[in-house]
Structure formats: C-alpha cells, structure tokens
mmCIF file of the N, C-alpha and C atoms, coordinates in Angstrom:
data_MODEL
# 
_entry.id   MODEL 
# 
loop_
_atom_site.group_PDB 
_atom_site.id 
_atom_site.type_symbol 
_atom_site.label_atom_id 
_atom_site.label_alt_id 
_atom_site.label_comp_id 
_atom_site.label_asym_id 
_atom_site.label_entity_id 
_atom_site.label_seq_id 
_atom_site.pdbx_PDB_ins_code 
_atom_site.Cartn_x 
_atom_site.Cartn_y 
_atom_site.Cartn_z 
_atom_site.occupancy 
_atom_site.B_iso_or_equiv 
_atom_site.pdbx_formal_charge 
_atom_site.auth_seq_id 
_atom_site.auth_comp_id 
_atom_site.auth_asym_id 
_atom_site.auth_atom_id 
_atom_site.pdbx_PDB_model_num 
ATOM 1   N N  . MET A 1 1  ? 0.428   -1.083 -0.388 1.00 0.00 ? 1  MET A N  1 
ATOM 2   C CA . MET A 1 1  ? 0.015   -0.293 -0.062 1.00 0.00 ? 1  MET A CA 1 
ATOM 3   C C  . MET A 1 1  ? 0.944   1.178  0.480  1.00 0.00 ? 1  MET A C  1 
ATOM 4   N N  . ALA A 1 2  ? 0.543   2.147  -0.893 1.00 0.00 ? 2  ALA A N  1 
ATOM 5   C CA . ALA A 1 2  ? 1.186   3.212  -0.819 1.00 0.00 ? 2  ALA A CA 1 
ATOM 6   C C  . ALA A 1 2  ? 0.354   4.229  0.361  1.00 0.00 ? 2  ALA A C  1 
ATOM 7   N N  . TYR A 1 3  ? 1.519   5.635  0.576  1.00 0.00 ? 3  TYR A N  1 
ATOM 8   C CA . TYR A 1 3  ? 1.203   6.327  1.249  1.00 0.00 ? 3  TYR A CA 1 
ATOM 9   C C  . TYR A 1 3  ? 1.415   7.527  1.029  1.00 0.00 ? 3  TYR A C  1 
ATOM 10  N N  . THR A 1 4  ? 1.389   8.649  1.687  1.00 0.00 ? 4  THR A N  1 
ATOM 11  C CA . THR A 1 4  ? 1.270   10.273 1.257  1.00 0.00 ? 4  THR A CA 1 
ATOM 12  C C  . THR A 1 4  ? 1.459   10.720 2.846  1.00 0.00 ? 4  THR A C  1 
ATOM 13  N N  . SER A 1 5  ? 1.978   11.606 2.618  1.00 0.00 ? 5  SER A N  1 
ATOM 14  C CA . SER A 1 5  ? 1.920   12.449 3.986  1.00 0.00 ? 5  SER A CA 1 
ATOM 15  C C  . SER A 1 5  ? 1.293   13.547 3.504  1.00 0.00 ? 5  SER A C  1 
ATOM 16  N N  . ILE A 1 6  ? 0.354   14.349 4.252  1.00 0.00 ? 6  ILE A N  1 
ATOM 17  C CA . ILE A 1 6  ? -0.551  15.452 5.001  1.00 0.00 ? 6  ILE A CA 1 
ATOM 18  C C  . ILE A 1 6  ? 0.082   16.284 5.947  1.00 0.00 ? 6  ILE A C  1 
ATOM 19  N N  . GLN A 1 7  ? -0.491  18.040 5.517  1.00 0.00 ? 7  GLN A N  1 
ATOM 20  C CA . GLN A 1 7  ? -0.158  18.291 6.950  1.00 0.00 ? 7  GLN A CA 1 
ATOM 21  C C  . GLN A 1 7  ? -1.806  19.250 7.278  1.00 0.00 ? 7  GLN A C  1 
ATOM 22  N N  . ILE A 1 8  ? -2.010  18.690 8.994  1.00 0.00 ? 8  ILE A N  1 
ATOM 23  C CA . ILE A 1 8  ? -2.516  19.633 9.613  1.00 0.00 ? 8  ILE A CA 1 
ATOM 24  C C  . ILE A 1 8  ? -1.881  19.512 10.745 1.00 0.00 ? 8  ILE A C  1 
ATOM 25  N N  . SER A 1 9  ? -2.956  20.893 11.286 1.00 0.00 ? 9  SER A N  1 
ATOM 26  C CA . SER A 1 9  ? -2.449  21.499 12.425 1.00 0.00 ? 9  SER A CA 1 
ATOM 27  C C  . SER A 1 9  ? -1.851  20.199 13.304 1.00 0.00 ? 9  SER A C  1 
ATOM 28  N N  . PRO A 1 10 ? -1.690  21.023 14.596 1.00 0.00 ? 10 PRO A N  1 
ATOM 29  C CA . PRO A 1 10 ? -0.738  19.405 16.172 1.00 0.00 ? 10 PRO A CA 1 
ATOM 30  C C  . PRO A 1 10 ? -2.143  19.931 17.277 1.00 0.00 ? 10 PRO A C  1 
ATOM 31  N N  . GLU A 1 11 ? -3.330  20.527 16.343 1.00 0.00 ? 11 GLU A N  1 
ATOM 32  C CA . GLU A 1 11 ? -4.473  21.060 17.827 1.00 0.00 ? 11 GLU A CA 1 
ATOM 33  C C  . GLU A 1 11 ? -5.355  20.185 16.751 1.00 0.00 ? 11 GLU A C  1 
ATOM 34  N N  . THR A 1 12 ? -5.725  19.411 15.296 1.00 0.00 ? 12 THR A N  1 
ATOM 35  C CA . THR A 1 12 ? -6.087  18.826 14.589 1.00 0.00 ? 12 THR A CA 1 
ATOM 36  C C  . THR A 1 12 ? -5.494  16.608 15.158 1.00 0.00 ? 12 THR A C  1 
ATOM 37  N N  . ARG A 1 13 ? -4.073  16.955 14.593 1.00 0.00 ? 13 ARG A N  1 
ATOM 38  C CA . ARG A 1 13 ? -3.815  15.909 15.296 1.00 0.00 ? 13 ARG A CA 1 
ATOM 39  C C  . ARG A 1 13 ? -3.908  15.183 16.334 1.00 0.00 ? 13 ARG A C  1 
ATOM 40  N N  . ASP A 1 14 ? -4.244  16.215 17.500 1.00 0.00 ? 14 ASP A N  1 
ATOM 41  C CA . ASP A 1 14 ? -4.340  15.012 18.477 1.00 0.00 ? 14 ASP A CA 1 
ATOM 42  C C  . ASP A 1 14 ? -5.743  15.118 18.736 1.00 0.00 ? 14 ASP A C  1 
ATOM 43  N N  . LYS A 1 15 ? -6.581  15.760 18.836 1.00 0.00 ? 15 LYS A N  1 
ATOM 44  C CA . LYS A 1 15 ? -7.499  15.460 18.124 1.00 0.00 ? 15 LYS A CA 1 
ATOM 45  C C  . LYS A 1 15 ? -8.250  13.830 18.068 1.00 0.00 ? 15 LYS A C  1 
ATOM 46  N N  . ILE A 1 16 ? -7.608  13.266 16.899 1.00 0.00 ? 16 ILE A N  1 
ATOM 47  C CA . ILE A 1 16 ? -7.918  12.656 16.210 1.00 0.00 ? 16 ILE A CA 1 
ATOM 48  C C  . ILE A 1 16 ? -6.441  11.833 17.591 1.00 0.00 ? 16 ILE A C  1 
ATOM 49  N N  . ALA A 1 17 ? -5.717  11.687 17.262 1.00 0.00 ? 17 ALA A N  1 
ATOM 50  C CA . ALA A 1 17 ? -5.289  10.627 18.334 1.00 0.00 ? 17 ALA A CA 1 
ATOM 51  C C  . ALA A 1 17 ? -6.084  10.016 19.141 1.00 0.00 ? 17 ALA A C  1 
ATOM 52  N N  . ARG A 1 18 ? -6.788  11.735 19.790 1.00 0.00 ? 18 ARG A N  1 
ATOM 53  C CA . ARG A 1 18 ? -8.063  10.676 21.263 1.00 0.00 ? 18 ARG A CA 1 
ATOM 54  C C  . ARG A 1 18 ? -8.201  10.165 20.920 1.00 0.00 ? 18 ARG A C  1 
ATOM 55  N N  . LEU A 1 19 ? -8.730  9.793  19.555 1.00 0.00 ? 19 LEU A N  1 
ATOM 56  C CA . LEU A 1 19 ? -9.913  8.150  18.669 1.00 0.00 ? 19 LEU A CA 1 
ATOM 57  C C  . LEU A 1 19 ? -9.337  7.352  18.946 1.00 0.00 ? 19 LEU A C  1 
ATOM 58  N N  . LYS A 1 20 ? -8.181  7.006  18.599 1.00 0.00 ? 20 LYS A N  1 
ATOM 59  C CA . LYS A 1 20 ? -6.891  5.745  18.502 1.00 0.00 ? 20 LYS A CA 1 
ATOM 60  C C  . LYS A 1 20 ? -8.326  5.065  19.127 1.00 0.00 ? 20 LYS A C  1 
ATOM 61  N N  . GLY A 1 21 ? -8.291  3.962  18.942 1.00 0.00 ? 21 GLY A N  1 
ATOM 62  C CA . GLY A 1 21 ? -9.424  2.843  19.969 1.00 0.00 ? 21 GLY A CA 1 
ATOM 63  C C  . GLY A 1 21 ? -7.854  2.517  21.027 1.00 0.00 ? 21 GLY A C  1 
ATOM 64  N N  . SER A 1 22 ? -6.975  2.283  19.991 1.00 0.00 ? 22 SER A N  1 
ATOM 65  C CA . SER A 1 22 ? -5.590  1.481  20.914 1.00 0.00 ? 22 SER A CA 1 
ATOM 66  C C  . SER A 1 22 ? -4.122  2.151  20.820 1.00 0.00 ? 22 SER A C  1 
ATOM 67  N N  . SER A 1 23 ? -3.438  2.404  21.421 1.00 0.00 ? 23 SER A N  1 
ATOM 68  C CA . SER A 1 23 ? -2.291  2.969  20.757 1.00 0.00 ? 23 SER A CA 1 
ATOM 69  C C  . SER A 1 23 ? -1.385  2.697  19.469 1.00 0.00 ? 23 SER A C  1 
ATOM 70  N N  . ARG A 1 24 ? -1.913  2.093  19.168 1.00 0.00 ? 24 ARG A N  1 
ATOM 71  C CA . ARG A 1 24 ? -1.610  0.873  17.850 1.00 0.00 ? 24 ARG A CA 1 
ATOM 72  C C  . ARG A 1 24 ? -2.061  0.371  17.412 1.00 0.00 ? 24 ARG A C  1 
ATOM 73  N N  . GLU A 1 25 ? -3.464  1.705  17.457 1.00 0.00 ? 25 GLU A N  1 
ATOM 74  C CA . GLU A 1 25 ? -4.347  2.151  15.832 1.00 0.00 ? 25 GLU A CA 1 
ATOM 75  C C  . GLU A 1 25 ? -3.876  2.971  14.911 1.00 0.00 ? 25 GLU A C  1 
ATOM 76  N N  . THR A 1 26 ? -3.113  3.542  14.283 1.00 0.00 ? 26 THR A N  1 
ATOM 77  C CA . THR A 1 26 ? -2.588  4.359  13.352 1.00 0.00 ? 26 THR A CA 1 
ATOM 78  C C  . THR A 1 26 ? -3.354  5.060  12.976 1.00 0.00 ? 26 THR A C  1 
ATOM 79  N N  . TYR A 1 27 ? -3.156  6.669  12.659 1.00 0.00 ? 27 TYR A N  1 
ATOM 80  C CA . TYR A 1 27 ? -4.094  7.211  11.675 1.00 0.00 ? 27 TYR A CA 1 
ATOM 81  C C  . TYR A 1 27 ? -4.681  7.345  10.311 1.00 0.00 ? 27 TYR A C  1 
ATOM 82  N N  . ASP A 1 28 ? -3.963  6.569  9.592  1.00 0.00 ? 28 ASP A N  1 
ATOM 83  C CA . ASP A 1 28 ? -4.869  5.997  8.253  1.00 0.00 ? 28 ASP A CA 1 
ATOM 84  C C  . ASP A 1 28 ? -6.298  5.457  9.134  1.00 0.00 ? 28 ASP A C  1 
ATOM 85  N N  . GLU A 1 29 ? -5.518  4.192  9.806  1.00 0.00 ? 29 GLU A N  1 
ATOM 86  C CA . GLU A 1 29 ? -6.895  3.835  10.423 1.00 0.00 ? 29 GLU A CA 1 
ATOM 87  C C  . GLU A 1 29 ? -8.069  4.685  10.828 1.00 0.00 ? 29 GLU A C  1 
ATOM 88  N N  . VAL A 1 30 ? -8.073  5.732  12.203 1.00 0.00 ? 30 VAL A N  1 
ATOM 89  C CA . VAL A 1 30 ? -8.917  6.697  12.164 1.00 0.00 ? 30 VAL A CA 1 
ATOM 90  C C  . VAL A 1 30 ? -9.525  7.273  11.737 1.00 0.00 ? 30 VAL A C  1 
ATOM 91  N N  . LEU A 1 31 ? -8.618  7.393  10.559 1.00 0.00 ? 31 LEU A N  1 
ATOM 92  C CA . LEU A 1 31 ? -9.244  8.708  9.101  1.00 0.00 ? 31 LEU A CA 1 
ATOM 93  C C  . LEU A 1 31 ? -10.158 7.249  8.943  1.00 0.00 ? 31 LEU A C  1 
ATOM 94  N N  . GLY A 1 32 ? -9.965  6.332  8.052  1.00 0.00 ? 32 GLY A N  1 
ATOM 95  C CA . GLY A 1 32 ? -10.900 5.255  7.698  1.00 0.00 ? 32 GLY A CA 1 
ATOM 96  C C  . GLY A 1 32 ? -11.626 5.315  8.577  1.00 0.00 ? 32 GLY A C  1 
ATOM 97  N N  . LYS A 1 33 ? -12.214 4.950  9.645  1.00 0.00 ? 33 LYS A N  1 
ATOM 98  C CA . LYS A 1 33 ? -13.864 5.069  10.778 1.00 0.00 ? 33 LYS A CA 1 
ATOM 99  C C  . LYS A 1 33 ? -13.812 6.201  10.531 1.00 0.00 ? 33 LYS A C  1 
ATOM 100 N N  . LEU A 1 34 ? -13.190 7.363  10.209 1.00 0.00 ? 34 LEU A N  1 
ATOM 101 C CA . LEU A 1 34 ? -14.658 8.502  10.258 1.00 0.00 ? 34 LEU A CA 1 
ATOM 102 C C  . LEU A 1 34 ? -14.863 8.516  9.286  1.00 0.00 ? 34 LEU A C  1 
ATOM 103 N N  . ALA A 1 35 ? -14.177 8.036  7.718  1.00 0.00 ? 35 ALA A N  1 
ATOM 104 C CA . ALA A 1 35 ? -14.450 8.329  6.212  1.00 0.00 ? 35 ALA A CA 1 
ATOM 105 C C  . ALA A 1 35 ? -15.856 7.730  6.486  1.00 0.00 ? 35 ALA A C  1 
ATOM 106 N N  . GLU A 1 36 ? -16.053 6.523  7.169  1.00 0.00 ? 36 GLU A N  1 
ATOM 107 C CA . GLU A 1 36 ? -16.787 5.095  6.837  1.00 0.00 ? 36 GLU A CA 1 
ATOM 108 C C  . GLU A 1 36 ? -18.261 5.658  7.674  1.00 0.00 ? 36 GLU A C  1 
ATOM 109 N N  . LEU A 1 37 ? -18.738 6.656  8.463  1.00 0.00 ? 37 LEU A N  1 
ATOM 110 C CA . LEU A 1 37 ? -19.266 6.955  8.978  1.00 0.00 ? 37 LEU A CA 1 
ATOM 111 C C  . LEU A 1 37 ? -20.226 8.375  8.754  1.00 0.00 ? 37 LEU A C  1 
ATOM 112 N N  . ILE A 1 38 ? -19.037 8.819  7.442  1.00 0.00 ? 38 ILE A N  1 
ATOM 113 C CA . ILE A 1 38 ? -19.878 9.843  6.192  1.00 0.00 ? 38 ILE A CA 1 
ATOM 114 C C  . ILE A 1 38 ? -20.385 9.432  5.038  1.00 0.00 ? 38 ILE A C  1 
ATOM 115 N N  . PRO A 1 39 ? -22.514 9.091  5.371  1.00 0.00 ? 39 PRO A N  1 
ATOM 116 C CA . PRO A 1 39 ? -22.552 8.487  3.930  1.00 0.00 ? 39 PRO A CA 1 
ATOM 117 C C  . PRO A 1 39 ? -22.387 9.297  2.941  1.00 0.00 ? 39 PRO A C  1 
ATOM 118 N N  . SER A 1 40 ? -22.452 7.874  1.966  1.00 0.00 ? 40 SER A N  1 
ATOM 119 C CA . SER A 1 40 ? -22.087 8.776  0.353  1.00 0.00 ? 40 SER A CA 1 
ATOM 120 C C  . SER A 1 40 ? -23.489 9.772  -0.483 1.00 0.00 ? 40 SER A C  1 
ATOM 121 N N  . GLY A 1 41 ? -24.862 9.863  0.143  1.00 0.00 ? 41 GLY A N  1 
ATOM 122 C CA . GLY A 1 41 ? -26.160 10.528 0.073  1.00 0.00 ? 41 GLY A CA 1 
ATOM 123 C C  . GLY A 1 41 ? -26.978 9.069  -0.838 1.00 0.00 ? 41 GLY A C  1 
ATOM 124 N N  . ASP A 1 42 ? -28.176 9.652  -0.507 1.00 0.00 ? 42 ASP A N  1 
ATOM 125 C CA . ASP A 1 42 ? -29.321 9.022  -0.999 1.00 0.00 ? 42 ASP A CA 1 
ATOM 126 C C  . ASP A 1 42 ? -29.206 8.832  -2.504 1.00 0.00 ? 42 ASP A C  1 
ATOM 127 N N  . GLU A 1 43 ? -31.014 9.169  -2.762 1.00 0.00 ? 43 GLU A N  1 
ATOM 128 C CA . GLU A 1 43 ? -31.109 8.836  -4.691 1.00 0.00 ? 43 GLU A CA 1 
ATOM 129 C C  . GLU A 1 43 ? -31.533 10.093 -4.799 1.00 0.00 ? 43 GLU A C  1 
ATOM 130 N N  . GLU A 1 44 ? -31.459 11.267 -3.988 1.00 0.00 ? 44 GLU A N  1 
ATOM 131 C CA . GLU A 1 44 ? -32.178 12.586 -3.897 1.00 0.00 ? 44 GLU A CA 1 
ATOM 132 C C  . GLU A 1 44 ? -30.348 13.487 -3.527 1.00 0.00 ? 44 GLU A C  1 
ATOM 133 N N  . GLY A 1 45 ? -30.038 13.079 -3.291 1.00 0.00 ? 45 GLY A N  1 
ATOM 134 C CA . GLY A 1 45 ? -27.920 13.446 -3.568 1.00 0.00 ? 45 GLY A CA 1 
ATOM 135 C C  . GLY A 1 45 ? -27.181 13.280 -1.771 1.00 0.00 ? 45 GLY A C  1 
ATOM 136 N N  . ALA A 1 46 ? -26.547 13.737 -1.885 1.00 0.00 ? 46 ALA A N  1 
ATOM 137 C CA . ALA A 1 46 ? -25.501 13.857 -0.709 1.00 0.00 ? 46 ALA A CA 1 
ATOM 138 C C  . ALA A 1 46 ? -26.492 14.144 0.628  1.00 0.00 ? 46 ALA A C  1 
ATOM 139 N N  . TYR A 1 47 ? -25.701 13.807 1.236  1.00 0.00 ? 47 TYR A N  1 
ATOM 140 C CA . TYR A 1 47 ? -26.161 14.116 3.533  1.00 0.00 ? 47 TYR A CA 1 
ATOM 141 C C  . TYR A 1 47 ? -26.041 15.665 3.261  1.00 0.00 ? 47 TYR A C  1 
ATOM 142 N N  . SER A 1 48 ? -26.313 16.352 3.925  1.00 0.00 ? 48 SER A N  1 
ATOM 143 C CA . SER A 1 48 ? -26.247 17.799 4.732  1.00 0.00 ? 48 SER A CA 1 
ATOM 144 C C  . SER A 1 48 ? -24.760 17.532 5.390  1.00 0.00 ? 48 SER A C  1 
ATOM 145 N N  . ASP A 1 49 ? -24.133 19.036 5.512  1.00 0.00 ? 49 ASP A N  1 
ATOM 146 C CA . ASP A 1 49 ? -22.766 19.888 6.597  1.00 0.00 ? 49 ASP A CA 1 
ATOM 147 C C  . ASP A 1 49 ? -23.233 18.049 7.812  1.00 0.00 ? 49 ASP A C  1 
ATOM 148 N N  . ALA A 1 50 ? -24.914 18.513 8.470  1.00 0.00 ? 50 ALA A N  1 
ATOM 149 C CA . ALA A 1 50 ? -25.266 19.022 9.960  1.00 0.00 ? 50 ALA A CA 1 
ATOM 150 C C  . ALA A 1 50 ? -24.757 17.655 9.873  1.00 0.00 ? 50 ALA A C  1 
ATOM 151 N N  . PHE A 1 51 ? -25.722 17.022 8.417  1.00 0.00 ? 51 PHE A N  1 
ATOM 152 C CA . PHE A 1 51 ? -25.909 15.785 9.113  1.00 0.00 ? 51 PHE A CA 1 
ATOM 153 C C  . PHE A 1 51 ? -24.475 14.652 9.428  1.00 0.00 ? 51 PHE A C  1 
ATOM 154 N N  . ARG A 1 52 ? -23.512 15.274 8.521  1.00 0.00 ? 52 ARG A N  1 
ATOM 155 C CA . ARG A 1 52 ? -21.779 15.278 8.772  1.00 0.00 ? 52 ARG A CA 1 
ATOM 156 C C  . ARG A 1 52 ? -21.907 15.080 10.028 1.00 0.00 ? 52 ARG A C  1 
ATOM 157 N N  . VAL A 1 53 ? -21.660 16.158 11.118 1.00 0.00 ? 53 VAL A N  1 
ATOM 158 C CA . VAL A 1 53 ? -21.244 16.641 11.249 1.00 0.00 ? 53 VAL A CA 1 
ATOM 159 C C  . VAL A 1 53 ? -21.796 15.608 13.069 1.00 0.00 ? 53 VAL A C  1 
ATOM 160 N N  . GLY A 1 54 ? -22.892 15.433 12.728 1.00 0.00 ? 54 GLY A N  1 
ATOM 161 C CA . GLY A 1 54 ? -24.028 15.462 13.598 1.00 0.00 ? 54 GLY A CA 1 
ATOM 162 C C  . GLY A 1 54 ? -23.132 13.692 14.383 1.00 0.00 ? 54 GLY A C  1 
ATOM 163 N N  . LEU A 1 55 ? -23.067 13.142 13.187 1.00 0.00 ? 55 LEU A N  1 
ATOM 164 C CA . LEU A 1 55 ? -22.457 11.338 12.974 1.00 0.00 ? 55 LEU A CA 1 
ATOM 165 C C  . LEU A 1 55 ? -20.890 11.515 13.377 1.00 0.00 ? 55 LEU A C  1 
ATOM 166 N N  . MET A 1 56 ? -20.510 12.641 13.514 1.00 0.00 ? 56 MET A N  1 
ATOM 167 C CA . MET A 1 56 ? -19.140 12.655 13.849 1.00 0.00 ? 56 MET A CA 1 
ATOM 168 C C  . MET A 1 56 ? -19.571 12.946 15.714 1.00 0.00 ? 56 MET A C  1 
ATOM 169 N N  . ASN A 1 57 ? -19.978 14.188 15.545 1.00 0.00 ? 57 ASN A N  1 
ATOM 170 C CA . ASN A 1 57 ? -19.801 14.290 16.980 1.00 0.00 ? 57 ASN A CA 1 
ATOM 171 C C  . ASN A 1 57 ? -21.184 12.664 18.065 1.00 0.00 ? 57 ASN A C  1 
ATOM 172 N N  . ALA A 1 58 ? -21.804 12.394 16.910 1.00 0.00 ? 58 ALA A N  1 
ATOM 173 C CA . ALA A 1 58 ? -22.142 10.724 18.144 1.00 0.00 ? 58 ALA A CA 1 
ATOM 174 C C  . ALA A 1 58 ? -20.789 10.001 18.498 1.00 0.00 ? 58 ALA A C  1 
ATOM 175 N N  . ARG A 1 59 ? -20.144 10.087 17.407 1.00 0.00 ? 59 ARG A N  1 
ATOM 176 C CA . ARG A 1 59 ? -19.468 8.699  17.834 1.00 0.00 ? 59 ARG A CA 1 
ATOM 177 C C  . ARG A 1 59 ? -18.000 10.130 19.062 1.00 0.00 ? 59 ARG A C  1 
ATOM 178 N N  . LEU A 1 60 ? -17.453 10.921 18.282 1.00 0.00 ? 60 LEU A N  1 
ATOM 179 C CA . LEU A 1 60 ? -16.659 11.460 19.503 1.00 0.00 ? 60 LEU A CA 1 
ATOM 180 C C  . LEU A 1 60 ? -18.355 12.006 21.031 1.00 0.00 ? 60 LEU A C  1 
ATOM 181 N N  . GLY A 1 61 ? -19.253 11.777 21.013 1.00 0.00 ? 61 GLY A N  1 
ATOM 182 C CA . GLY A 1 61 ? -19.976 11.676 22.455 1.00 0.00 ? 61 GLY A CA 1 
ATOM 183 C C  . GLY A 1 61 ? -19.720 9.381  23.490 1.00 0.00 ? 61 GLY A C  1 
ATOM 184 N N  . LEU A 1 62 ? -20.018 9.118  22.467 1.00 0.00 ? 62 LEU A N  1 
ATOM 185 C CA . LEU A 1 62 ? -18.891 7.333  22.639 1.00 0.00 ? 62 LEU A CA 1 
ATOM 186 C C  . LEU A 1 62 ? -18.152 7.972  23.048 1.00 0.00 ? 62 LEU A C  1 
ATOM 187 N N  . LYS A 1 63 ? -17.081 7.662  22.705 1.00 0.00 ? 63 LYS A N  1 
ATOM 188 C CA . LYS A 1 63 ? -15.512 7.636  22.351 1.00 0.00 ? 63 LYS A CA 1 
ATOM 189 C C  . LYS A 1 63 ? -15.869 8.149  24.392 1.00 0.00 ? 63 LYS A C  1 
ATOM 190 N N  . ALA A 1 64 ? -16.261 9.128  24.418 1.00 0.00 ? 64 ALA A N  1 
ATOM 191 C CA . ALA A 1 64 ? -16.440 10.062 25.992 1.00 0.00 ? 64 ALA A CA 1 
ATOM 192 C C  . ALA A 1 64 ? -16.953 9.898  27.020 1.00 0.00 ? 64 ALA A C  1 
ATOM 193 N N  . GLY A 1 65 ? -18.179 8.608  26.387 1.00 0.00 ? 65 GLY A N  1 
ATOM 194 C CA . GLY A 1 65 ? -19.049 7.986  28.051 1.00 0.00 ? 65 GLY A CA 1 
ATOM 195 C C  . GLY A 1 65 ? -20.369 8.824  27.814 1.00 0.00 ? 65 GLY A C  1 
ATOM 196 N N  . ARG A 1 66 ? -19.885 9.219  26.536 1.00 0.00 ? 66 ARG A N  1 
ATOM 197 C CA . ARG A 1 66 ? -21.208 11.008 27.584 1.00 0.00 ? 66 ARG A CA 1 
ATOM 198 C C  . ARG A 1 66 ? -22.999 10.612 26.697 1.00 0.00 ? 66 ARG A C  1 
ATOM 199 N N  . VAL A 1 67 ? -22.284 8.810  25.899 1.00 0.00 ? 67 VAL A N  1 
ATOM 200 C CA . VAL A 1 67 ? -23.270 8.067  25.784 1.00 0.00 ? 67 VAL A CA 1 
ATOM 201 C C  . VAL A 1 67 ? -24.179 7.437  26.476 1.00 0.00 ? 67 VAL A C  1 
ATOM 202 N N  . VAL A 1 68 ? -25.268 6.821  26.617 1.00 0.00 ? 68 VAL A N  1 
ATOM 203 C CA . VAL A 1 68 ? -25.388 5.344  27.921 1.00 0.00 ? 68 VAL A CA 1 
ATOM 204 C C  . VAL A 1 68 ? -26.586 4.740  26.842 1.00 0.00 ? 68 VAL A C  1 
ATOM 205 N N  . SER A 1 69 ? -26.846 4.006  26.455 1.00 0.00 ? 69 SER A N  1 
ATOM 206 C CA . SER A 1 69 ? -27.742 3.164  25.972 1.00 0.00 ? 69 SER A CA 1 
ATOM 207 C C  . SER A 1 69 ? -28.460 3.054  27.101 1.00 0.00 ? 69 SER A C  1 
ATOM 208 N N  . HIS A 1 70 ? -30.438 2.738  26.759 1.00 0.00 ? 70 HIS A N  1 
ATOM 209 C CA . HIS A 1 70 ? -31.059 2.744  26.599 1.00 0.00 ? 70 HIS A CA 1 
ATOM 210 C C  . HIS A 1 70 ? -31.637 1.838  28.168 1.00 0.00 ? 70 HIS A C  1 
ATOM 211 N N  . ALA A 1 71 ? -30.952 0.108  28.487 1.00 0.00 ? 71 ALA A N  1 
ATOM 212 C CA . ALA A 1 71 ? -30.730 -0.439 29.431 1.00 0.00 ? 71 ALA A CA 1 
ATOM 213 C C  . ALA A 1 71 ? -30.076 -0.354 29.985 1.00 0.00 ? 71 ALA A C  1 
ATOM 214 N N  . GLU A 1 72 ? -29.191 1.321  30.203 1.00 0.00 ? 72 GLU A N  1 
ATOM 215 C CA . GLU A 1 72 ? -28.456 1.830  30.807 1.00 0.00 ? 72 GLU A CA 1 
ATOM 216 C C  . GLU A 1 72 ? -28.851 3.283  31.559 1.00 0.00 ? 72 GLU A C  1 
ATOM 217 N N  . LEU A 1 73 ? -29.695 3.806  31.061 1.00 0.00 ? 73 LEU A N  1 
ATOM 218 C CA . LEU A 1 73 ? -30.056 5.271  30.815 1.00 0.00 ? 73 LEU A CA 1 
ATOM 219 C C  . LEU A 1 73 ? -31.489 4.281  32.194 1.00 0.00 ? 73 LEU A C  1 
ATOM 220 N N  . LYS A 1 74 ? -32.447 3.149  31.723 1.00 0.00 ? 74 LYS A N  1 
ATOM 221 C CA . LYS A 1 74 ? -32.946 2.857  32.657 1.00 0.00 ? 74 LYS A CA 1 
ATOM 222 C C  . LYS A 1 74 ? -32.904 1.932  34.656 1.00 0.00 ? 74 LYS A C  1 
ATOM 223 N N  . GLN A 1 75 ? -32.015 1.965  34.411 1.00 0.00 ? 75 GLN A N  1 
ATOM 224 C CA . GLN A 1 75 ? -30.977 1.948  34.876 1.00 0.00 ? 75 GLN A CA 1 
ATOM 225 C C  . GLN A 1 75 ? -30.572 2.474  36.614 1.00 0.00 ? 75 GLN A C  1 
ATOM 226 N N  . ARG A 1 76 ? -29.964 3.645  35.790 1.00 0.00 ? 76 ARG A N  1 
ATOM 227 C CA . ARG A 1 76 ? -29.836 5.506  36.733 1.00 0.00 ? 76 ARG A CA 1 
ATOM 228 C C  . ARG A 1 76 ? -30.650 5.545  36.775 1.00 0.00 ? 76 ARG A C  1 
ATOM 229 N N  . LEU A 1 77 ? -31.757 5.716  36.424 1.00 0.00 ? 77 LEU A N  1 
ATOM 230 C CA . LEU A 1 77 ? -33.023 6.029  36.790 1.00 0.00 ? 77 LEU A CA 1 
ATOM 231 C C  . LEU A 1 77 ? -34.223 5.174  37.995 1.00 0.00 ? 77 LEU A C  1 
ATOM 232 N N  . GLY A 1 78 ? -33.318 3.600  38.081 1.00 0.00 ? 78 GLY A N  1 
ATOM 233 C CA . GLY A 1 78 ? -34.339 3.319  38.172 1.00 0.00 ? 78 GLY A CA 1 
ATOM 234 C C  . GLY A 1 78 ? -35.226 1.962  37.997 1.00 0.00 ? 78 GLY A C  1 
ATOM 235 N N  . LEU A 1 79 ? -35.621 2.374  36.351 1.00 0.00 ? 79 LEU A N  1 
ATOM 236 C CA . LEU A 1 79 ? -36.908 1.993  35.807 1.00 0.00 ? 79 LEU A CA 1 
ATOM 237 C C  . LEU A 1 79 ? -36.412 0.684  35.449 1.00 0.00 ? 79 LEU A C  1 
# 
C-alpha cells in the first residue's frame, strides 16, 4: 500500500489521536473509520454537512462516555 503525507495542525493531530481505540491504531485507521461514518448520499443527493457533523459528534460522544444505552439509562433511573 502506498502512503502519502498530509499537513494538519498539531491541534487536529491531537484530536485524531484521542479517537484512537488503542495506542497501536494508526492515524490511517482512525481516519478510515471516520470516513466510513459519512454516507455517500441517497437517491436525492448527498447528505448535509449538519448530518455529517452529527454523526461525528455522536462518535465522539460514545468515545467520551457521554452517551449511554437505553438499558443503562433505565438502570440509572431505577426503572
């Protein structure tokens, strides 16, 4: 596989590094997973930027533990 260099700010690199599932995961793997979250579109055209941002924010929320499952929420609420 051929590789190329890209220029990103140190802040962006740090954000990507925080998305790594493990220390052995490469930046290429992280970026690939992020790219998979962005749908190519449907019959009517491409998805909006707001939709794409929502998907990425959801992924970040899951990673940071801000999102909980329905079962966990019920348990927390005592239902």
